[in-house]
SENUKE-339441 format. One record per residue (C-alpha): x, y, z; residue in three letters; residue number from 1; chain. Coordinates in nm, 2 decimals, decimal comma, always signed. Example, Ala and Ser with C-alpha at 12.3 -4.5 7.8 and 13.67 -1.06 7.14 Angstrom:
! residues 2
pt x->+1,23&y->-0,45&z->+0,78&r->ALA&k->1&c->A
pt x->+1,37&y->-0,11&z->+0,71&r->SER&k->2&c->A
***
This chain:
! residues 68
pt x->+1,67&y->-0,64&z->+1,66&r->UNK&k->1&c->A
pt x->+1,50&y->-0,40&z->+1,90&r->UNK&k->2&c->A
pt x->+1,57&y->-0,04&z->+1,98&r->UNK&k->3&c->A
pt x->+1,40&y->+0,24&z->+2,15&r->UNK&k->4&c->A
pt x->+1,22&y->+0,34&z->+1,83&r->UNK&k->5&c->A
pt x->+1,06&y->+0,00&z->+1,79&r->UNK&k->6&c->A
pt x->+0,98&y->-0,03&z->+2,16&r->UNK&k->7&c->A
pt x->+0,80&y->+0,31&z->+2,15&r->UNK&k->8&c->A
pt x->+0,57&y->+0,21&z->+1,86&r->UNK&k->9&c->A
pt x->+0,22&y->+0,10&z->+1,93&r->UNK&k->10&c->A
pt x->+0,18&y->-0,28&z->+1,86&r->UNK&k->11&c->A
pt x->-0,05&y->-0,21&z->+1,57&r->UNK&k->12&c->A
pt x->+0,19&y->+0,04&z->+1,41&r->UNK&k->13&c->A
pt x->+0,48&y->-0,21&z->+1,44&r->UNK&k->14&c->A
pt x->+0,26&y->-0,49&z->+1,29&r->UNK&k->15&c->A
pt x->+0,17&y->-0,25&z->+1,00&r->UNK&k->16&c->A
pt x->+0,54&y->-0,16&z->+0,94&r->UNK&k->17&c->A
pt x->+0,63&y->-0,53&z->+0,94&r->UNK&k->18&c->A
pt x->+0,35&y->-0,60&z->+0,68&r->UNK&k->19&c->A
pt x->+0,46&y->-0,31&z->+0,46&r->UNK&k->20&c->A
pt x->+0,83&y->-0,42&z->+0,48&r->UNK&k->21&c->A
pt x->+0,75&y->-0,78&z->+0,40&r->UNK&k->22&c->A
pt x->+0,53&y->-0,68&z->+0,10&r->UNK&k->23&c->A
pt x->+0,81&y->-0,45&z->-0,04&r->UNK&k->24&c->A
pt x->+1,07&y->-0,72&z->+0,02&r->UNK&k->25&c->A
pt x->+0,85&y->-0,98&z->-0,15&r->UNK&k->26&c->A
pt x->+0,81&y->-0,76&z->-0,45&r->UNK&k->27&c->A
pt x->+1,18&y->-0,69&z->-0,47&r->UNK&k->28&c->A
pt x->+1,29&y->-1,06&z->-0,41&r->UNK&k->29&c->A
pt x->+1,00&y->-1,29&z->-0,50&r->UNK&k->30&c->A
pt x->+1,23&y->-1,60&z->-0,50&r->UNK&k->31&c->A
pt x->+1,35&y->-1,55&z->-0,14&r->UNK&k->32&c->A
pt x->+1,17&y->-1,67&z->+0,18&r->UNK&k->33&c->A
pt x->+0,95&y->-1,42&z->+0,36&r->UNK&k->34&c->A
pt x->+1,11&y->-1,21&z->+0,62&r->UNK&k->35&c->A
pt x->+1,09&y->-1,30&z->+0,99&r->UNK&k->36&c->A
pt x->+0,99&y->-1,04&z->+1,25&r->UNK&k->37&c->A
pt x->+1,35&y->-0,99&z->+1,34&r->UNK&k->38&c->A
pt x->+1,46&y->-0,94&z->+0,98&r->UNK&k->39&c->A
pt x->+1,18&y->-0,69&z->+0,92&r->UNK&k->40&c->A
pt x->+1,27&y->-0,51&z->+1,24&r->UNK&k->41&c->A
pt x->+1,63&y->-0,48&z->+1,12&r->UNK&k->42&c->A
pt x->+1,52&y->-0,32&z->+0,79&r->UNK&k->43&c->A
pt x->+1,29&y->-0,09&z->+0,98&r->UNK&k->44&c->A
pt x->+1,57&y->+0,01&z->+1,21&r->UNK&k->45&c->A
pt x->+1,81&y->+0,06&z->+0,93&r->UNK&k->46&c->A
pt x->+1,57&y->+0,29&z->+0,75&r->UNK&k->47&c->A
pt x->+1,54&y->+0,50&z->+1,07&r->UNK&k->48&c->A
pt x->+1,24&y->+0,64&z->+1,25&r->UNK&k->49&c->A
pt x->+1,17&y->+0,92&z->+1,00&r->UNK&k->50&c->A
pt x->+1,15&y->+0,68&z->+0,71&r->UNK&k->51&c->A
pt x->+0,94&y->+0,43&z->+0,91&r->UNK&k->52&c->A
pt x->+0,69&y->+0,70&z->+1,01&r->UNK&k->53&c->A
pt x->+0,67&y->+0,83&z->+0,65&r->UNK&k->54&c->A
pt x->+0,61&y->+0,47&z->+0,54&r->UNK&k->55&c->A
pt x->+0,32&y->+0,43&z->+0,79&r->UNK&k->56&c->A
pt x->+0,15&y->+0,73&z->+0,64&r->UNK&k->57&c->A
pt x->+0,23&y->+0,63&z->+0,28&r->UNK&k->58&c->A
pt x->+0,20&y->+0,26&z->+0,31&r->UNK&k->59&c->A
pt x->+0,53&y->+0,17&z->+0,17&r->UNK&k->60&c->A
pt x->+0,90&y->+0,09&z->+0,25&r->UNK&k->61&c->A
pt x->+1,20&y->+0,12&z->+0,02&r->UNK&k->62&c->A
pt x->+1,36&y->-0,21&z->+0,09&r->UNK&k->63&c->A
pt x->+1,60&y->-0,18&z->-0,21&r->UNK&k->64&c->A
pt x->+1,75&y->+0,14&z->-0,05&r->UNK&k->65&c->A
pt x->+1,81&y->-0,05&z->+0,27&r->UNK&k->66&c->A
pt x->+1,97&y->-0,36&z->+0,11&r->UNK&k->67&c->A
pt x->+2,22&y->-0,16&z->-0,10&r->UNK&k->68&c->A
***
C-alpha cells in the first residue's frame, strides 16, 4: 500500500520505519512469518503520519494498537 505520506518519506526514513515495524511485529508475534514491505507499509499507513514520525524519533512502533 502506498499513499502520499509514504511517497514523501526519504528512502532511508521509510527503510527505518519498516525495520522498526518489523521488529515490533516480531516481538508481538514471534511465531508468524516476517512482514513483507507491503505489510509493513500497511501498518505504517494505518498508524498515520504523526505516529510514524514519532516512531522515527523514538525508534518504536505500536503494532498491537494497529492490529486490534
